[in-house]
C-alpha positions as CSV (number, residue, x, y, z in Angstrom):
1,M,127.7,92.9,136.0
2,I,124.8,91.2,137.3
3,R,122.6,92.9,139.4
4,P,121.6,91.3,142.9
5,E,117.9,91.9,142.5
6,D,117.9,90.0,139.7
7,L,119.5,86.5,141.5
8,N,117.6,84.1,143.7
9,I,120.2,82.3,145.5
10,R,119.7,79.3,148.0
11,L,121.4,77.2,150.0
12,I,119.6,73.8,149.8
13,D,120.9,72.0,153.3
14,Q,118.8,68.8,152.8
15,R,118.6,66.7,149.7
16,I,118.4,63.0,149.1
17,G,121.1,61.1,147.4
18,M,124.0,63.7,147.9
19,G,126.7,63.0,150.6
20,I,127.4,59.8,152.6
21,S,124.6,60.1,154.8
22,G,122.5,60.8,151.8
23,W,122.2,64.8,152.9
24,D,124.4,67.9,151.8
25,T,124.5,71.3,151.1
26,V,123.2,72.1,147.7
27,V,123.6,75.9,146.3
28,R,121.1,76.9,143.9
29,I,121.0,80.7,142.1
30,L,118.4,81.9,139.4
31,H,118.6,84.7,137.1
32,V,115.3,85.9,137.3
33,P,115.1,87.9,134.1
34,S,116.6,84.9,131.8
35,G,115.6,82.1,133.5
36,I,119.1,80.8,134.1
37,W,119.8,78.8,136.7
38,V,122.6,76.9,138.3
39,E,123.4,74.1,141.0
40,V,126.5,73.3,142.7
41,P,126.7,70.5,145.2
42,R,129.4,70.8,148.0
43,V,132.7,71.6,146.4
44,T,134.4,72.9,149.1
45,S,133.8,73.1,153.2
46,S,133.0,76.6,153.0
47,K,129.3,77.9,152.0
48,Y,130.8,81.1,150.9
49,Y,133.2,79.5,148.6
50,D,130.5,77.4,147.0
51,R,128.3,80.3,146.6
52,E,131.4,82.1,145.0
53,I,131.5,78.7,142.3
54,A,127.8,79.1,142.1
55,M,128.3,82.8,141.0
56,Q,131.2,82.4,138.8
57,M,128.9,79.9,136.9
58,I,125.8,82.1,136.5
59,E,128.3,84.7,135.1
60,S,129.6,82.7,132.3
61,A,126.2,81.1,131.7
62,L,125.2,84.8,131.3
63,T,128.2,86.2,129.4
64,H,128.8,83.1,127.0
65,P,125.5,81.5,125.9
66,K,126.0,78.1,124.4
67,F,126.4,77.7,120.5
68,E,123.3,76.9,118.9
69,Q,122.8,75.6,115.3
């Protein structure tokens, strides 16, 4: 279980180079203790669901670390 106080969640509403007009919404989540962060561009029309997708991605990154050789 990820502790909410370990997360820095930001909705970035203006970002150059995304979307038809060059601006779009991006959800960025940083897990402060590990330094792992994920960034999800607008996937759905709901910021809530985009945030949930980002939360699933950060959970996956923390529970299934990439195999290193």
